[in-house]
C-alpha positions in Angstrom: 3.8 8.2 20.8 4.5 10.3 17.8 6.4 9.0 14.4 8.5 11.5 13.0 8.5 11.8 8.9 11.3 9.3 8.4 10.1 6.6 10.7 6.9 6.8 8.9 8.6 6.9 5.7 10.4 4.0 6.8 7.3 2.0 7.5 5.7 2.6 4.5 7.7 2.9 1.7 8.0 -1.0 1.8 4.5 -1.3 1.5 4.0 1.1 -1.7 7.0 -0.8 -3.3 5.0 -4.3 -2.8 2.2 -2.9 -4.1 3.9 -1.4 -7.3 5.3 -5.2 -7.5 2.4 -7.0 -7.1 1.2 -5.3 -10.0 4.3 -6.6 -12.0 2.7 -9.8 -12.4 -0.2 -8.3 -14.9 2.6 -6.5 -16.6 4.6 -9.3 -17.0 2.0 -11.2 -18.7 0.9 -8.8 -20.7 4.5 -7.9 -21.8 4.7 -12.3 -22.9 1.5 -13.2 -23.9 1.8 -10.2 -26.3 4.3 -11.9 -28.2 2.1 -14.9 -28.2 -1.2 -13.0 -30.4 -3.7 -10.4 -29.9 -6.4 -12.5 -28.8 -4.2 -13.8 -25.8 -3.3 -10.7 -25.3 -7.0 -9.5 -24.7 -7.8 -12.2 -22.9 -5.2 -11.9 -20.5 -6.3 -8.0 -19.6 -10.4 -9.5 -19.1 -9.1 -12.1 -17.5 -6.7 -10.3 -15.2 -9.2 -7.7 -14.2 -11.8 -10.5 -13.7 -9.3 -12.1 -10.9 -8.9 -8.9 -9.4 -12.7 -8.2 -8.8 -12.7 -11.3 -6.6 -9.1 -11.1 -5.5 -10.5 -7.5 -3.6 -12.7 -9.6 -1.5 -10.4 -10.9 0.4 -7.8 -7.8 0.4 -10.4 -5.7 1.6 -11.1 -8.3 4.5 -7.2 -8.6 5.6 -7.7 -4.5 5.9 -10.2 -5.1 8.9 -7.6 -7.2 10.0 -5.0 -5.3 9.5 -7.0 -2.4 11.8 -7.1 -4.9 14.6 -3.7 -6.0 14.5 -2.2 -2.4 14.8 -4.6 -1.6 17.6 -3.3 -4.9 19.8 -0.1 -3.9 18.8 -0.4 -0.5 19.9 -1.6 -1.6 23.3 1.4 -4.5 23.9 -1.3 -6.8 23.7 0.6 -8.9 21.4 -0.4 -12.4 22.4 -3.8 -11.4 20.6 -2.8 -10.5 17.4 -2.1 -14.4 16.7 -5.9 -15.5 16.9 -6.7 -12.2 14.8 -4.2 -13.7 11.8 -5.6 -17.2 12.3 -9.2 -16.3 12.2 -8.7 -13.9 9.4 -6.8 -16.7 7.2 -9.5 -19.2 8.2 -12.2 -17.2 6.7 -10.5 -16.4 4.1 -9.7 -20.0 2.6 -13.4 -20.6 3.1 -14.0 -17.4 1.0 -11.4 -18.5 -1.6 -13.1 -22.4 -1.8 -16.4 -20.6 -2.1 -15.3 -18.5 -4.5 -13.4 -20.8 -6.4 -16.9 -23.7 -6.7 -18.9 -20.6 -7.8 -15.8 -19.3 -10.3 -16.2 -22.9 -12.0 -19.9 -23.1 -12.1 -20.9 -19.6 -13.1 -17.9 -18.0 -15.0 -18.3 -19.8 -18.2 -22.1 -18.4 -17.8 -21.4 -15.0 -17.1 -18.5 -14.7 -19.8 -19.5 -16.2 -22.4 -22.5 -13.8 -22.0 -20.3 -10.6 -22.1 -17.7 -11.4 -24.5 -18.5 -11.1 -27.6 -15.4 -13.2 -29.4 -15.8 -16.8 -29.6 -11.7 -16.7 -29.3 -11.2 -14.4 -26.8 -14.1 -16.5 -24.8 -11.7 -19.3 -25.1 -8.7 -17.8 -24.3 -9.8 -15.9 -21.5 -11.3 -19.1 -20.0 -7.9 -21.0 -20.8 -7.0 -18.4 -18.1 -9.7 -18.3 -15.3 -9.4 -22.4 -14.8 -5.8 -22.3 -13.7 -5.7 -18.7 -12.3 -8.4 -19.3 -9.8 -6.4 -21.7 -8.0 -4.3 -18.2 -6.9 -6.8 -17.4 -4.8 -5.9 -19.7 -1.5 -2.4 -18.3 -1.6 -3.6 -15.1 -2.5 -5.7 -14.8 0.4 -3.0 -16.0 2.8 -0.7 -14.2 1.8 -3.0 -11.1 2.3 -3.5 -12.0 5.7 0.4 -11.7 6.5 0.9 -8.9 4.6 -1.7 -7.4 7.4 0.2 -8.7 10.2 3.5 -7.3 9.1 1.8 -3.8 8.5 -0.1 -4.1 11.7 3.1 -4.9 13.7 4.9 -2.3 11.8 8.0 -4.9 10.4 7.3 -4.2 6.5 10.6 -4.9 5.3 9.6 -8.3 4.5 6.9 -7.3 2.0 9.7 -6.0 -0.7 11.7 -8.8 -0.6 8.6 -11.1 -0.4 7.2 -9.1 -3.8 10.3 -9.3 -5.5 10.6 -13.2 -4.9 7.0 -13.6 -6.0 7.9 -11.4 -9.4 11.3 -13.3 -9.7 9.4 -16.1 -10.0 6.6 -15.2 -12.2 8.8 -13.9 -14.8 10.8 -17.2 -14.8 7.9 -19.2 -14.8 6.3 -17.6 -17.6 9.2 -17.9 -20.0 9.2 -21.3 -19.4 5.3 -22.4 -19.3 4.3 -19.7 -22.2 6.7 -20.9 -24.3 7.5 -24.6 -23.4 11.1 -24.3 -22.8 13.7 -26.6 -20.9 11.4 -29.8 -22.3 8.2 -28.1 -20.7 5.2 -27.8 -23.5 4.6 -24.6 -24.6 0.6 -23.8 -22.9 0.4 -20.2 -24.2 -2.1 -18.2 -21.8 -2.6 -21.4 -19.5 1.0 -21.7 -19.0 0.5 -17.6 -17.9 -2.1 -18.3 -15.4 -0.2 -21.2 -13.8 2.7 -19.2 -13.4 1.1 -16.5 -11.7 -0.8 -19.2 -9.7 2.3 -20.6 -8.8 4.0 -17.7 -7.9 1.5 -16.6 -5.3 2.3 -20.3 -3.7 5.9 -19.2 -3.4 4.9 -15.8 -2.0 3.3 -17.7 0.9 5.7 -20.2 1.7 8.5 -17.1 1.6 6.2 -15.8 4.2 5.8 -18.8 6.6 9.4 -19.9 6.3 10.1 -16.1 7.2 7.8 -15.8 10.4 9.0 -19.1 11.6 12.5 -18.1 11.4 12.7 -14.6 11.9 10.2 -13.8 13.8 9.1 -14.4 17.6 5.8 -16.2 16.4 5.5 -17.7 20.4 5.2 -13.8 21.4 2.1 -13.1 19.1 0.5 -16.6 19.2 1.1 -17.3 16.2 0.1 -20.8 14.4 -2.4 -21.6 17.1 -6.1 -22.5 16.3 -8.6 -23.2 18.6 -11.8 -23.1 16.9 -14.0 -21.0 15.3 -14.1 -17.6 17.0 -17.3 -15.9 15.5 -17.2 -12.8 17.8 -14.1 -12.3 16.7 -14.9 -12.4 12.7 -18.0 -10.4 13.4 -15.5 -7.7 14.5 -12.9 -8.3 11.3 -16.3 -7.8 9.3 -17.7 -4.7 11.1 -14.3 -3.0 9.9 -13.8 -4.2 6.6 -17.0 -5.3 4.7 -17.3 -1.6 3.2 -13.9 -1.9 2.3 -14.3 -5.1 0.4 -17.4 -3.3 -1.4 -15.4 -0.3 -2.0 -12.2 -2.1 -3.8 -14.7 -4.9 -5.5 -16.8 -2.1 -7.3 -13.7 0.0 -8.3 -12.8 -2.9 -10.1 -15.9 -4.0 -11.7 -15.8 -1.0 -13.4 -12.4 -1.7 -15.1 -14.0 -4.9 -16.1 -16.8 -3.0 -17.6 -14.8 -0.6 -19.4 -12.5 -3.9 -20.7 -15.6 -5.6 -21.6 -16.7 -2.6 -23.8 -13.3 -2.7 -25.6 -13.5 -6.1 -26.6 -17.1 -5.2 -27.9 
């Protein structure tokens, strides 16, 4: 089957918009924290890129899962798509738990050696201590993204991203500045808002899939144990993508560290 340029654009533009909208989370954090102080603004940049370095491991893995989902969708082998989604989600949840634990114990040590200013270090840790909870939600979200891109139903990605960004904008206002009876949390409020907005994104995906998608057709939400063979297939495709994306953002992290010094 050959796709026209119009059909290709119809599939890809929601993906492009959703990626752009996701970067709006960092932009809104920057816009709000710029009104709090220079230390908080610089710390959010460092912590945000540090988070992205780790996040890209999960995103890269989802690309491998997306390839397998697309392959099975293209061959009309729909009932084998759900197992890829479930195995990938399980792996990423275990990876999120591992990275969360490692970050909890080692991020203070690593960042203390890299960041020169005591004030920037403390603000960075205030952000990361709350932001790492987002691993659990963002890693599930990337698997939903892989599923919808793989089956070429990408319109939902735009709607999901809009909901996530709007949630982040509202919660940033409430939690950073302490509105509507909430305490003013500053940079920690930005991290909490970002993590909650990712949780809302996952909830949106789940409800949409439950109500609008024939999930039984794809054998979604069924778990029959760990399939190491399938995980190996996904990793064979995704491992170098994970490394590539991780290295790309490590470069940006080093740049921000140099600028902080």
